[in-house]
N, C-alpha and C positions, 0 to 999 in steps of 0.2 A: 504494500500500500504506500503510495507517495503522499508526502505531507508538505504543505506550503509552509515555509519558514517565516514566522512573524518576528519582527524586531520589537523590542520593548516599546509599548505605547502605540503600536501600529493598530489601526482600526480595520475591521473587516465587516462585510455585510452578510447577513444570513436571511434566508427566506423564512417567514414565520409559520409556514405550514408544510409539514412533511419532510423538511430537510434535516438530516442528521449530520452534525459536524464532528469530525474525529480530531481530538486534541492529543498530541503526544508531547510529553515533557522532554525538554532537551537534556535534562540532567540524568533522569533515571529511565527514560523511554516508556513510562507508564502511559497507556492509551485509554482515553475516555471517549465514549460516544455521548454527545450532547444534542438534545432535541429542543428546539424553541417553538413555542406556540403562543399565539395571541388568544387569550381566553375571551369568552362572550362578554365578560364584564369589562373588557378593555385592558386587563392586566396581562403582563408578560409571564408566561409559564416556561419553566426550564426543567427538563428531566435529564439526569446525569447517571451513567452507569460505567463502571470500569469494564473495558473490553479485554478480558483475560487472554483471548486468542491472539489479538493484535499485539498486546503487550509482550506475550511470549515470543511472537515472531520478531518484534522489534529488538528484543534483548538477545535473540538467538546468536547473533554474531559478536556479542560483547566478548572481549578477551577474558580468560578465566580469572585473572587478577581483579578485574572490575566486578565480575560476578561475586567473588568472595568478599570484596569491599562492601557491596550492597547488602549481602546477607549478614555481614557483621554490623553494619551501621543501622540498618532498618529492620524492623520486625517483618519478616517475610511471611505471608499467608500462603499456606499450602493450598493447592487446588484439589477439589474433590469432585468425583463424577456426580453429575446431577441425577443420574438414574440409580446407581447402586451404592454410591457413597464412598467408593474406594479412592485412595490417594492416586492422583493422575501422574503418569510418567509421560513426558512430552513425546509426541509423534507428529509427523508432518504429512498433510494431504493438501490438495489444492483447495482454495476457498470455494470453488464451485461444487466440488464433491462434498466438502464439509456441510455446506448449506443444504444440499440434497439429503444427506443422511442425518445430521444432527438436529435439523429443524430449529425449534425454539431453545434447545439446550446449548448453552455456550461453552460448557465444559463436560467432556465425556472421557472415560477411560478407553483404552484400546479395545478391551473385551466388549463393552457396550456398543462402541462405534461399529465394530465388525458384525456384531449380532444384529444391529439395526440395518446394516447394509444388506445382510443376507435376507432379513425379513422383508425389506423393501424390494428385493430382487435387483439391486443396483450393481453389486459386485460380490463375488464369493471367494475370490483368491486375491491375496495381498502380497506384495513383494516388499520384504524388509531389507533396507539398505543401511548399513552402519554409517553414522556420521561421527568422525573422530574430532574431538576438540583439540585445538592446538594448545600446547603447554608453553607458558612463557618463562 
């Protein structure tokens, strides 16, 4: 996902109906989805949620030393599968395939993801390719 880089104090315009803006912190790469809406009473409504999938993707290429720094400095919240509750180990699929299979669930473990894929008849065989982290 590409992000427009804003300078401090820079103004940007959003549509007040149906647009979701993706914000990524330049320090920690935490991504939030923000939706703006003009309420019937004329007030501005804002809904914010942390996008765990985009945050994980944004942080995937952090050097190991940076990952260790963030884990030591900030309280990291483990991700749990929204179906079975198991701790989630990162795996990578295309956004298109994720949306087809995961639906409204933003965090799934590998087992629940592949089970849903089989149930939906989308795919039944998965190829696992190791990704080696570079040590610094």
